[in-house]
C-alpha positions as CSV (number, residue, x, y, z in Angstrom):
1,M,0.0,0.0,0.0
2,A,1.1,3.6,-0.7
3,A,2.8,5.7,1.9
4,L,1.3,9.0,2.9
5,Y,4.1,10.9,1.3
6,E,3.5,9.1,-2.0
7,L,-0.2,10.1,-2.0
8,L,0.7,13.7,-1.0
9,S,3.2,13.8,-3.8
10,I,0.5,12.8,-6.3
11,L,-1.7,15.6,-5.1
12,S,1.2,18.1,-5.0
13,I,2.5,17.2,-8.5
14,S,-0.9,17.4,-10.0
15,F,-1.5,20.8,-8.4
16,V,1.8,22.3,-9.4
17,L,1.7,21.0,-13.0
18,N,-1.9,22.4,-13.4
19,L,-0.9,25.8,-12.2
20,I,1.1,26.2,-15.5
21,P,-1.4,28.0,-17.7
22,F,-1.9,26.6,-21.3
23,A,1.1,24.2,-21.0
24,G,0.4,21.7,-18.2
25,P,0.5,18.0,-19.1
26,S,-2.6,15.9,-19.5
27,N,-4.2,14.8,-16.2
28,L,-4.8,11.4,-17.9
29,F,-1.0,11.2,-18.3
30,I,-0.4,12.2,-14.6
31,A,-2.9,9.7,-13.3
32,T,-1.7,6.9,-15.6
33,N,2.0,7.3,-14.5
34,A,1.1,7.8,-10.9
35,A,-0.8,4.5,-11.0
36,L,2.2,2.8,-12.6
37,L,4.6,4.2,-9.9
38,V,2.5,4.2,-6.7
39,D,0.9,1.1,-5.1
40,A,-2.5,2.6,-4.3
41,D,-6.0,1.9,-5.5
42,P,-6.7,3.6,-8.8
43,F,-9.7,5.5,-7.5
44,S,-7.6,7.2,-4.8
45,I,-5.0,8.1,-7.4
46,G,-7.6,9.5,-9.8
47,F,-9.2,11.4,-6.9
48,L,-5.9,13.0,-5.8
49,V,-5.0,14.0,-9.4
50,A,-8.5,15.5,-10.0
51,L,-8.3,17.3,-6.6
52,G,-4.9,18.8,-7.4
53,S,-6.0,19.8,-10.9
54,A,-9.3,21.3,-9.9
55,S,-7.7,23.3,-7.1
56,A,-5.0,24.7,-9.4
57,K,-7.6,25.7,-12.1
58,F,-9.8,27.2,-9.4
59,I,-6.9,29.6,-8.7
60,H,-6.9,30.5,-12.4
61,Y,-10.7,31.0,-12.2
62,L,-10.5,33.1,-9.1
63,V,-7.8,35.4,-10.5
64,T,-10.1,36.2,-13.5
65,F,-13.1,36.4,-11.3
66,F,-11.6,39.2,-9.2
67,L,-9.9,40.9,-12.2
68,R,-13.3,41.6,-13.6
69,G,-13.6,44.3,-10.9
70,F,-10.8,46.2,-12.7
71,L,-12.7,46.3,-16.0
72,G,-14.6,49.4,-17.1
73,E,-18.4,49.7,-16.6
74,E,-19.1,49.4,-20.3
75,R,-17.0,46.1,-20.6
76,R,-18.7,44.6,-17.6
77,K,-22.1,45.4,-19.1
78,R,-21.1,43.7,-22.4
79,L,-19.8,40.7,-20.4
80,D,-23.1,40.5,-18.5
81,A,-25.0,40.5,-21.8
82,V,-22.9,37.7,-23.2
83,G,-22.9,35.8,-19.9
84,V,-26.7,35.4,-19.9
85,K,-26.4,33.5,-23.2
86,L,-23.3,31.5,-22.4
87,K,-24.1,30.4,-18.8
88,R,-26.6,27.8,-19.9
89,W,-23.8,26.0,-21.8
90,A,-21.2,26.6,-19.1
91,F,-21.8,23.2,-17.4
92,L,-21.3,21.2,-20.5
93,A,-18.3,23.2,-21.8
94,L,-16.6,23.1,-18.4
95,F,-17.2,19.3,-18.0
96,V,-16.0,18.5,-21.5
97,V,-12.7,20.5,-21.2
98,A,-12.1,19.0,-17.8
99,A,-12.7,15.4,-19.0
100,S,-10.7,15.8,-22.2
101,P,-7.1,16.8,-23.1
102,L,-8.5,20.0,-24.6
103,P,-7.0,23.2,-23.1
104,D,-9.1,24.4,-20.2
105,E,-8.2,28.1,-20.1
106,P,-10.4,29.1,-23.0
107,V,-13.4,28.1,-20.8
108,V,-12.0,28.7,-17.3
109,I,-10.9,32.3,-17.9
110,P,-14.2,33.5,-19.5
111,L,-16.3,31.8,-16.8
112,G,-14.2,33.7,-14.2
113,L,-14.9,37.0,-16.1
114,L,-18.6,36.2,-16.3
115,K,-18.7,35.6,-12.5
116,Y,-20.0,32.0,-13.0
117,S,-20.8,30.4,-9.6
118,P,-17.5,29.5,-7.9
119,A,-19.1,26.4,-6.2
120,K,-20.6,25.2,-9.5
121,F,-17.3,25.8,-11.2
122,Y,-15.3,23.7,-8.8
123,V,-17.8,20.9,-8.6
124,I,-18.2,20.6,-12.3
125,Y,-14.5,20.9,-13.1
126,F,-13.6,18.3,-10.4
127,A,-16.2,15.9,-11.7
128,G,-14.9,16.2,-15.2
129,K,-11.3,15.6,-14.1
130,L,-12.3,12.8,-11.8
131,S,-14.0,11.0,-14.7
132,I,-10.8,11.0,-16.8
133,T,-8.2,10.5,-14.1
134,V,-10.0,7.5,-12.5
135,I,-10.3,5.9,-16.0
136,G,-6.6,6.6,-16.6
137,A,-5.5,5.1,-13.3
138,Y,-7.6,2.0,-13.8
139,L,-6.3,1.5,-17.3
140,A,-2.7,1.8,-16.1
141,R,-3.3,-0.7,-13.3
142,V,-4.9,-3.2,-15.7
143,S,-2.1,-2.7,-18.2
144,K,0.5,-3.1,-15.6
145,E,-1.0,-6.4,-14.4
146,I,-1.2,-7.7,-18.0
147,L,2.1,-6.4,-19.3
148,A,4.3,-6.6,-16.2
149,P,5.6,-10.1,-16.9
150,W,6.8,-9.0,-20.4
151,M,7.7,-5.3,-19.9
152,S,9.8,-3.4,-17.4
153,Q,8.4,-0.5,-15.3
154,E,10.3,2.0,-17.6
155,A,8.8,0.4,-20.8
156,L,5.3,0.7,-19.3
157,M,5.8,4.4,-18.6
158,V,7.1,5.0,-22.1
159,A,4.1,3.1,-23.5
160,S,1.8,5.2,-21.3
161,I,3.4,8.4,-22.7
162,I,2.9,7.2,-26.2
163,L,-0.7,6.1,-25.7
164,T,-1.6,9.3,-23.9
165,T,-0.1,11.3,-26.8
166,V,-2.0,9.3,-29.4
167,V,-5.3,9.6,-27.6
168,T,-4.7,13.4,-27.1
169,I,-3.9,13.8,-30.9
170,I,-7.1,11.9,-31.8
171,L,-9.2,13.9,-29.5
172,L,-7.8,17.2,-30.7
173,K,-8.3,16.2,-34.4
174,V,-11.9,15.1,-33.9
175,D,-14.4,17.9,-34.5
176,V,-16.8,17.4,-31.6
177,G,-19.1,20.1,-33.0
178,K,-19.6,18.2,-36.3
179,I,-20.2,14.9,-34.5
180,A,-22.8,16.5,-32.2
181,E,-24.4,18.1,-35.3
182,R,-24.7,14.8,-37.1
183,I,-26.2,13.1,-34.0
184,F,-28.8,15.8,-33.5
185,K,-29.7,15.7,-37.2
186,R,-30.3,12.0,-37.0
187,K,-32.4,12.3,-33.8
188,M,-34.5,15.1,-35.4
189,S,-35.2,13.1,-38.6
């Protein structure tokens, strides 16, 4: 079983890496490699990575939330007008960017400027990250059990990096809007 310092390291590393705006590594990658290195149950690993990630992004959100106060009255009025339209899609957009390797900042920063509910922000973002990090940790654990007799720990980590990169590229190349449009057209017909 994992030592307390190993679990705190997972939380700390996830937090610090997610503080890097626009350039932090995928949380799927963090959870997968943590599951390969630390002998803890995959849910705990996913939970700690999601908690560190959500806490770091919450700081990004809070900075923009409070920066809004420095905007001129006219800009705040325009943001409020746009916010009314965007807030109904905020839940979905936030969950999707949290649960995918898509960059979060294009959603996190505007939601802060729109003064989206901080509690809703944290819960939705955490839920999205939890969904992807737990899956990543479980996949790493299963892969480790299946492949360990034939591959070293280092080879498993390299395979994890490659697989994470491939999945990220596929997700970034897929036009989610077009797929959703096709699905809705079929349901409407």
